[in-house]
VODOPA-587745 format. One line per 5 residues: their letters; for each residue z, y, x of N, C-alpha, C. Coordinates in pm, 1 decimal, always signed. Atoms other than C-alpha are relative to their C-alpha. Layout:
BEGIN
a = Z Y X Z Y X Z Y X; ...
//
This chain:
BEGIN
mddsk = -45.8 +134.7 -51.6 -1949.6 +2551.3 +3176.7 -4.2 -126.3 -89.0; -8.3 +103.1 +97.6 -2045.5 +2327.6 +2897.4 -15.8 -128.0 +45.5; +13.9 +126.8 -70.2 -2119.0 +2030.7 +3120.7 +132.5 -8.9 +96.9; -129.1 +37.9 -89.3 -1780.3 +2051.1 +3303.0 +75.0 -106.3 -26.4; -52.7 +97.0 +24.8 -1609.0 +1757.1 +3358.0 +169.1 +30.3 +24.3
srina = -166.3 -50.9 -33.0 -1255.4 +1922.6 +3461.8 +51.4 +100.1 -102.3; -60.5 -96.6 +86.0 -1253.2 +2206.7 +3186.8 -2.1 -15.1 -142.2; -24.1 +25.4 +168.3 -1153.8 +2222.9 +2814.2 -79.5 +82.6 -57.3; +83.6 -51.5 +73.3 -1406.0 +2306.6 +2584.1 +34.3 +27.8 -132.7; -44.9 -7.9 +134.6 -1275.7 +2432.9 +2268.4 -81.0 -49.9 -126.2
eetvv = +94.4 +35.3 +88.3 -1581.6 +2335.0 +2064.9 -20.2 -140.9 +0.9; -24.2 +124.6 +8.2 -1522.0 +1982.2 +2167.8 +148.7 -57.4 +13.9; -141.4 +24.6 -55.2 -1158.2 +1962.5 +2136.1 +73.1 -8.0 -150.1; -76.1 +18.0 +104.1 -926.2 +1827.7 +1865.9 +137.8 -8.4 +36.4; -126.0 +6.2 -46.1 -559.2 +1836.2 +1858.0 +96.5 -75.8 -71.2
lfadl = -104.2 +95.1 +85.5 -285.1 +1552.8 +1776.4 +124.1 +53.2 +40.6; -138.4 -18.9 -2.2 +79.6 +1686.9 +1696.9 +62.2 -144.1 -48.6; -58.4 +138.3 +59.6 +265.2 +1363.7 +1678.4 +145.2 -15.8 +7.6; -140.3 +14.3 +35.5 +609.1 +1302.4 +1556.6 +100.3 +131.2 +1.9; -65.4 -135.3 -12.2 +716.1 +1668.1 +1586.0 +80.2 +37.6 -130.8
qsgiv = -53.5 +13.5 +143.9 +956.1 +1613.3 +1308.0 +153.9 +1.2 -2.8; -133.7 -10.6 +13.9 +1328.4 +1667.9 +1223.3 +57.1 -145.6 +21.5; -48.6 +111.0 -38.6 +1518.2 +1381.2 +1349.4 -48.2 -90.6 +122.7; +47.7 +48.1 -117.3 +1319.3 +1318.0 +1636.9 -23.0 +101.9 +128.5; +7.8 -86.1 -85.2 +1252.1 +1625.2 +1810.1 +121.5 +39.1 +83.3
eltkt = -143.9 -10.3 -67.2 +1624.8 +1660.5 +1865.5 +41.2 -62.1 +114.2; -62.8 +76.2 -84.0 +1637.9 +1378.6 +2077.2 -41.6 +16.3 +143.9; +10.0 -20.8 -130.6 +1447.6 +1501.8 +2366.6 +81.0 +55.5 +109.7; -75.3 -21.2 -105.5 +1608.0 +1517.6 +2677.6 -55.7 +69.3 +137.1; +65.0 -83.2 -130.6 +1343.1 +1664.5 +2922.2 -56.0 +122.0 -48.5
mpldr = +61.5 -137.9 +58.9 +1252.2 +1982.9 +2721.0 +96.8 +43.0 -103.2; -99.8 -57.3 +88.6 +1494.1 +2201.6 +2578.9 -50.1 +43.0 -129.5; +51.4 -32.5 +140.3 +1442.6 +2226.3 +2206.4 -76.9 +91.6 -30.9; +55.1 -130.2 +29.0 +1386.3 +2613.7 +2175.9 -154.5 -24.5 +85.5; +121.5 -12.3 -57.9 +1112.8 +2572.2 +2444.1 -76.9 -84.5 -33.6
lkkgv = +109.5 +92.2 +73.6 +934.2 +2274.8 +2302.1 -48.0 +82.2 -126.7; +39.8 -59.0 +129.5 +920.2 +2465.3 +1963.5 -73.4 +101.3 +57.7; +80.9 -94.3 -65.0 +762.0 +2751.3 +2188.0 -135.3 -62.9 +0.1; +133.7 +62.7 -52.6 +504.9 +2519.5 +2329.8 -80.4 -45.7 -118.2; +76.5 +45.4 +114.4 +412.0 +2388.8 +1983.8 -61.3 +117.6 -46.3
lalak = +40.8 -123.1 +50.5 +389.4 +2704.9 +1843.3 -129.5 +63.7 +58.9; +125.7 -57.6 -96.7 +159.9 +2841.0 +2147.9 -122.4 -86.9 -54.1; +133.9 +83.2 +16.0 -78.2 +2529.6 +2100.5 -34.4 +17.8 -150.4; +41.9 +16.0 +136.4 -77.5 +2548.2 +1705.4 -85.9 +130.8 -26.3; +83.9 -139.7 +16.5 -202.5 +2933.3 +1760.6 -137.3 -7.7 +74.4
larlf = +120.7 -18.9 -86.1 -451.9 +2852.5 +2012.1 -95.2 -106.6 -66.1; +87.5 +94.0 +104.6 -574.6 +2560.0 +1771.0 -69.1 +88.3 -66.0; +47.8 -71.2 +107.5 -624.5 +2813.2 +1528.9 -100.5 +107.5 +56.3; +65.4 -111.4 -64.7 -762.2 +3091.4 +1750.9 -144.9 -44.0 +55.6; +118.9 +37.3 -77.3 -1015.2 +2872.5 +1908.7 -71.5 -110.7 -97.1
dmpav = +64.7 +65.9 +80.0 -1117.7 +2678.1 +1611.6 +14.6 -151.0 +16.8; +2.0 +154.9 -0.8 -1006.3 +2326.6 +1706.1 +94.7 -27.0 -93.6; -53.8 +78.4 +93.0 -934.0 +2095.7 +1445.2 +146.0 -84.4 +47.7; -137.2 +48.4 -54.2 -554.5 +1966.4 +1449.1 +42.5 -140.3 -119.5; -39.0 +116.0 +100.4 -416.9 +1624.0 +1287.9 +157.9 -2.9 +41.8
vsgig = -158.3 +27.1 +6.9 -31.0 +1571.0 +1242.4 +21.4 -110.1 -52.1; -7.5 +130.8 +34.0 +95.1 +1249.8 +1244.4 +182.9 -28.6 +14.6; -143.9 +6.7 -17.5 +458.9 +1148.5 +1179.9 +54.2 -130.1 -81.2; -62.1 +92.9 +86.7 +716.6 +897.6 +1018.0 +63.2 +18.4 -104.4; -73.1 -9.7 +124.7 +799.0 +859.9 +668.2 +139.6 -42.7 +10.2
gddgr = -148.5 +25.1 +33.6 +1158.4 +839.8 +561.8 +24.9 -167.3 -50.5; -49.6 +111.2 +54.7 +1334.5 +503.9 +481.2 -8.6 -5.2 -126.5; +16.9 -16.1 +155.2 +1362.3 +622.1 +152.5 -132.9 +44.6 -61.5; +150.7 -34.9 +20.2 +998.3 +709.1 +148.3 -12.8 +146.1 -17.8; +20.5 -134.9 -13.1 +1033.5 +1093.1 +181.0 -83.2 +13.2 +126.5
parml = +102.5 -20.1 -112.3 +769.5 +1243.0 +386.8 +83.1 +43.4 +127.6; -56.4 -30.1 -104.6 +841.2 +1340.8 +755.4 +18.2 +154.9 -31.9; -5.0 -149.2 -8.5 +963.3 +1715.2 +793.7 -17.5 +59.2 +124.5; +61.2 -25.2 -109.5 +750.4 +1837.1 +1065.3 +54.4 +131.5 +51.6; -46.1 -119.6 -64.1 +833.1 +2122.2 +1305.8 -58.6 +145.8 -92.8
peige = +90.3 -87.6 +93.6 +745.0 +2450.5 +1098.5 -85.6 +98.1 +76.2; +84.4 -64.5 -85.4 +604.0 +2593.3 +1400.0 -143.2 -36.7 -3.7; +153.2 +49.6 +12.6 +290.8 +2392.8 +1334.1 -53.4 +49.1 -114.6; +62.7 -77.8 +121.9 +249.2 +2543.2 +989.1 -10.5 +160.3 +47.6; -5.4 -134.6 -35.9 +325.7 +2893.2 +1149.1 -132.9 +24.0 +47.5
glgdl = +134.9 -49.8 -98.4 +40.3 +2872.7 +1383.0 -114.3 -36.9 -30.9; +91.4 +42.5 +70.0 -187.4 +2671.2 +1179.2 -25.7 +31.3 -156.7; +25.3 -2.5 +165.3 -139.3 +2703.8 +804.1 +65.0 -137.2 -49.8; -38.9 +125.2 +47.4 -40.5 +2379.2 +606.0 -99.8 -89.7 +12.7; +86.8 +105.5 -21.2 -177.0 +2067.4 +719.1 +69.5 -121.0 -44.3
pthhr = -31.1 +135.8 +48.1 -132.5 +1725.7 +579.5 +74.5 -85.5 +117.2; -55.4 +67.8 -110.4 +85.5 +1497.4 +764.1 -27.8 -150.6 -9.6; +20.5 +135.5 +0.5 -49.6 +1145.2 +830.7 +117.7 -86.1 +47.4; -92.6 +71.0 -37.5 +217.0 +903.9 +815.0 -25.7 -140.2 +64.8; +54.3 +117.8 -64.7 +184.4 +619.3 +1081.5 +86.3 -105.3 -37.2
ttcds = -94.2 +117.7 +42.4 +298.9 +258.9 +1037.0 +7.9 -89.0 +127.3; -34.9 +68.4 -119.3 +260.2 +150.3 +1400.0 +30.5 +101.4 +119.6; -45.5 -73.9 -77.7 +394.9 +306.0 +1720.7 -104.2 +94.0 +69.3; +84.0 -61.2 -42.9 +39.5 +404.3 +1820.5 -87.7 +68.6 -95.6; +84.4 -44.8 +129.8 -111.1 +659.0 +1576.4 -129.8 -27.4 -0.7
llnre = +138.0 +36.0 -0.3 -447.2 +572.7 +1668.5 -30.6 -128.0 -30.8; +26.1 +135.9 +48.2 -401.2 +229.0 +1555.6 +10.8 +10.2 -153.0; -16.0 -16.1 +144.1 -333.1 +364.8 +1203.7 -142.7 +59.8 -42.7; +149.4 -26.7 +24.1 -696.1 +392.8 +1041.1 -15.5 +125.5 -66.1; +9.0 -143.6 +67.5 -625.0 +712.2 +853.0 +7.3 +97.5 +95.5
irsai = -34.9 -109.3 -102.8 -488.4 +912.4 +1158.8 -158.0 -18.8 +108.0; +114.1 -2.5 -72.0 -767.1 +752.2 +1368.9 -149.7 +65.6 -55.8; +81.2 -50.3 +91.2 -1028.7 +841.9 +1092.8 -17.3 +146.5 +36.6; -4.0 -130.7 +9.9 -921.5 +1206.0 +1070.0 -30.3 +60.2 +155.6; +18.8 -50.2 -150.1 -940.6 +1239.9 +1466.4 -172.2 -32.9 +15.9
estgr = +132.7 +19.6 -4.7 -1285.1 +1075.1 +1464.4 -109.8 +88.8 -86.0; +82.9 -84.8 +109.6 -1422.7 +1266.2 +1161.3 -43.2 +137.5 +45.7; +9.1 -130.5 -81.2 -1389.5 +1578.4 +1395.6 -146.5 +6.7 +69.6; +109.2 +27.4 -95.0 -1687.6 +1429.3 +1587.2 +10.3 +67.2 +149.5; -71.5 -16.6 -151.9 -1487.8 +1583.5 +1916.6 +58.2 -86.8 +95.5
rtlli = +5.3 +103.6 -113.7 -1464.2 +1402.5 +2230.2 +121.7 +7.2 +87.3; -116.0 -8.6 -75.7 -1159.1 +1559.9 +2382.2 +123.6 +61.1 -92.2; -117.8 +0.7 +85.5 -803.9 +1525.5 +2255.2 +94.4 +70.8 +64.6; -119.0 -51.7 -68.5 -506.7 +1741.6 +2340.8 +107.7 -49.5 -87.1; -74.2 +54.0 +61.1 -196.2 +1579.4 +2247.2 +149.3 +48.2 +13.9
sgvat = -123.6 -79.8 +6.6 +149.0 +1725.6 +2172.7 +135.3 -96.1 -66.5; -88.4 +80.6 +78.2 +455.4 +1518.6 +2049.8 +141.9 -46.5 +93.3; -137.0 +60.2 -46.6 +809.8 +1347.0 +2118.3 -16.3 -134.9 -66.0; -17.4 +16.1 -138.6 +845.0 +1102.7 +2271.2 -110.9 -16.1 +52.7; +118.9 +30.9 -121.9 +612.6 +1127.5 +2554.3 +1.9 -146.5 +29.7
elavq = +14.2 +134.0 -14.7 +706.1 +773.6 +2613.5 -41.1 -102.5 -108.3; +56.4 +87.3 +134.5 +584.7 +651.5 +2270.1 -117.4 +65.1 -85.6; +99.6 -64.1 +109.1 +424.0 +870.3 +2028.9 -95.5 +83.7 +62.2; +112.1 -94.3 -66.1 +225.3 +1068.7 +2299.0 -51.9 -121.3 +104.3; +48.8 +72.6 -87.2 +170.8 +788.9 +2575.4 -98.1 -106.9 -94.8
lpalt = +65.2 +107.2 +40.2 +35.2 +512.7 +2334.9 -132.5 +51.4 -80.2; +139.9 -69.7 +73.3 -228.0 +725.1 +2132.4 -108.0 +40.8 +144.0; +83.5 -18.9 -127.1 -333.2 +871.3 +2480.6 -74.2 -94.4 +59.7; +73.0 +122.7 -69.7 -395.1 +542.3 +2637.8 -116.2 -64.3 -85.2; +97.9 +67.1 +116.4 -576.6 +421.7 +2316.4 -133.9 +111.0 +0.2
asdlg = +95.7 -103.3 +20.2 -783.2 +742.4 +2310.3 -98.1 -3.7 +140.9; +95.7 +16.8 -119.5 -890.7 +705.4 +2682.4 -60.7 -116.8 +21.3; +112.2 +111.0 -15.2 -1000.2 +362.9 +2643.5 -112.2 +9.2 -104.7; +106.4 -9.3 +104.8 -1196.1 +489.3 +2329.8 -105.5 +107.6 +55.2; +68.9 -80.2 -49.4 -1363.4 +710.0 +2556.4 +11.9 +180.7 -12.0
yrvyl = -48.4 -118.4 +20.9 -1193.9 +1051.9 +2475.3 +35.8 +51.5 +151.8; -76.1 -73.7 -103.2 -1103.9 +1316.2 +2744.4 +119.4 +28.2 -75.4; -140.6 -11.7 +34.1 -726.9 +1305.0 +2693.2 +53.9 +117.9 +85.6; -103.9 -134.2 -34.6 -489.4 +1624.2 +2758.0 +126.6 -17.9 -57.6; -151.7 +8.3 +59.9 -127.0 +1583.3 +2740.6 +37.0 +146.4 +21.2
vidac = -48.6 -128.5 -5.6 +17.7 +1929.7 +2660.4 +116.8 -6.4 +50.3; -116.8 +12.0 -52.4 +293.7 +1922.3 +2886.0 +132.7 +66.7 -55.5; -117.7 -58.4 +49.7 +524.0 +2183.9 +2765.3 +6.6 +18.7 -165.2; +3.1 +6.9 +140.0 +465.3 +2081.7 +2406.6 +21.8 -154.8 -38.9; -50.2 +136.8 -21.8 +617.2 +1734.7 +2489.8 +113.4 -14.7 +38.5
ggmse = -120.6 +4.2 -63.5 +934.6 +1597.0 +2524.0 +38.1 -155.5 -10.9; -26.6 +118.5 -4.5 +1059.6 +1284.5 +2646.9 +162.5 -55.1 -20.8; -143.1 +39.7 +14.6 +1408.3 +1073.0 +2621.7 +66.7 -26.0 +122.5; -80.8 -33.6 -93.5 +1485.2 +1087.1 +2957.6 -107.6 -2.5 +130.4; +100.2 -54.6 -77.3 +1319.3 +1209.9 +3299.6 -49.6 -105.7 +60.8
rteqg = +66.0 +120.1 -88.2 +1293.1 +864.3 +3455.9 -120.2 -49.7 -97.0; +97.1 +60.4 +102.0 +1116.5 +702.0 +3147.5 -126.4 +104.5 -27.7; +90.2 -99.5 +26.2 +911.2 +999.5 +3072.6 -96.9 +8.5 +130.4; +89.8 -17.7 -81.2 +788.1 +1032.8 +3447.4 -91.1 -153.6 +41.7; +83.4 +125.7 +22.5 +682.4 +650.9 +3403.1 -110.8 -20.0 -89.7
almrm = +101.2 -25.4 +91.1 +492.8 +737.0 +3104.7 -128.4 +97.0 +50.3; +82.3 -92.8 -52.7 +317.7 +1025.3 +3292.2 -86.4 -61.9 +105.1; +92.8 +44.3 -88.9 +206.2 +817.2 +3562.1 -61.2 -103.7 -36.9; +89.9 +93.2 +26.8 +81.9 +538.1 +3365.1 -129.8 +72.3 -103.4; +117.5 -98.1 +81.9 -128.6 +820.8 +3139.2 -102.6 +50.2 +122.3
agagv = +75.9 -64.0 -122.5 -264.3 +948.8 +3474.1 -64.0 -109.3 +59.6; +84.3 +98.5 -37.8 -364.8 +613.1 +3586.6 -127.9 -24.5 -111.4; +122.5 +42.4 +122.0 -568.4 +574.9 +3262.0 -77.6 +116.0 -23.4; +53.2 -131.0 +8.6 -721.7 +921.7 +3331.3 +37.7 +87.5 -86.4; -45.6 -99.7 +74.3 -521.2 +1126.3 +3132.4 +59.0 +112.5 +67.1
tsvst = -10.0 -124.1 -103.4 -476.1 +1486.6 +3261.7 +111.2 +87.6 -93.1; -106.1 -111.8 +68.3 -180.8 +1749.2 +3178.8 -60.3 +126.3 +2.5; +27.8 -148.1 +0.7 -208.0 +2076.3 +3082.8 +115.0 +85.6 -73.9; -122.9 -102.8 +74.5 +37.2 +2378.8 +2994.7 -71.8 +79.9 -102.9; +79.5 -111.2 +76.3 -27.1 +2603.6 +2697.3 -13.1 +137.7 +87.4
mtlag = +62.7 -100.1 -91.7 -30.0 +2868.7 +2955.2 -132.6 +8.7 +70.3; +110.8 +23.5 -65.4 -319.6 +2718.6 +3140.1 -99.1 -10.4 -92.4; +80.8 +16.5 +126.0 -467.1 +2626.4 +2806.3 -64.9 +141.0 -52.2; +26.4 -133.3 +55.2 -477.8 +2994.1 +2684.2 -78.0 +50.1 +97.7; +65.4 -45.5 -106.3 -593.8 +3125.7 +3002.2 -148.5 -37.2 +27.0
elage = +146.5 +88.0 -29.1 -882.0 +2855.9 +3050.7 -72.5 +45.2 -132.2; +60.4 -27.6 +83.1 -992.6 +2919.3 +2704.9 -57.1 +132.5 -26.4; +6.5 -138.6 +27.6 -964.3 +3286.3 +2687.3 -157.1 +58.9 +26.8; +147.9 -35.0 -12.1 -1302.3 +3337.4 +2854.1 -1.4 +160.2 +45.7; +33.2 -139.9 -47.1 -1423.5 +3703.3 +2916.2 +106.0 +62.2 -91.7
lttar = -138.7 -49.6 +50.6 -1076.3 +3891.8 +2900.3 -28.5 +164.4 -79.3; +2.0 -131.3 +44.4 -1237.8 +4217.5 +2751.1 -24.3 -32.2 -201.0; +38.8 +49.4 +135.8 -1295.2 +4027.9 +2395.6 +147.7 +7.7 -93.9; -128.4 +22.1 +76.8 -1035.0 +4058.0 +2121.8 +62.9 -143.2 +0.9; -39.5 +122.5 +11.8 -994.1 +3683.8 +2095.8 +66.9 -31.8 +121.2
aqeai = -62.5 +6.8 -120.9 -935.2 +3665.4 +2472.5 +148.5 +65.8 -0.5; -130.0 -75.2 -3.7 -663.6 +3935.4 +2439.9 +108.4 -105.9 -81.0; -129.5 +76.3 +98.9 -474.3 +3716.0 +2149.3 +33.7 -122.9 +96.5; -30.2 +106.8 -74.2 -505.9 +3420.4 +2382.6 +75.0 +29.9 +118.9; -94.8 -28.7 -111.8 -347.4 +3613.1 +2677.2 +122.6 +68.7 -49.3
ailfs = -155.6 -35.8 +68.5 -61.2 +3730.3 +2424.5 +70.4 -117.2 +0.6; -67.4 +134.5 +0.0 +18.4 +3360.4 +2374.1 +46.9 -17.5 +117.0; -37.0 +32.5 -128.6 -8.1 +3321.8 +2742.7 +122.3 +67.6 +23.0; -113.8 -95.8 -25.2 +255.3 +3610.2 +2793.1 +112.6 -71.3 -60.2; -122.1 +58.7 +92.9 +485.8 +3459.1 +2489.8 +60.6 -92.2 +80.0
maas = -37.9 +131.4 -72.3 +496.9 +3133.1 +2702.3 +76.9 +55.4 +134.6; -32.6 -44.1 -106.6 +540.6 +3318.8 +3027.1 +157.5 +52.1 -1.1; -121.2 -91.0 +23.4 +835.1 +3554.8 +2884.0 +126.1 -88.1 -47.7; -125.8 +84.6 +68.5 +1039.4 +3236.4 +2726.0 +83.6 -88.9 +107.7
//
């Protein structure tokens, strides 16, 4: 299904982990923190399993210290550099946008906190740039149900689609008799059990 307009092809996909750092993730009101961390870990494991490159963005501290990202990203993908953004929209930062563009992939999965800002703004920009954009709904968290719902509606209006880590795992698994598919299904079950 390489020409599918509705399916996610891992070979065309890059993942953006946005603002999943100490001091920000704890502010989410729409996703319990432990569930958010499981979603982030599942997405990171799927990215590794299906060779999807990942870009991590965050905000450096006022004192110049680098952002302390969720350890689940590293647990799933190993050490990745954090690109510190200086605008609310990660894709308006040259370094982050270049990191995404350098992959040559045109499908973008986004995970982050807050859905209303760190997720929505790059999703809208990426959509405007011609990317197929998917919000990984169980690897994101918002500040309130009302404001997150508004962000989801705005993104949907711009062509951004939602997907869960469970759906992503099942969709990418393909032929279930392969070892890779079995790993993907194990990730799916880890989310279902949580």
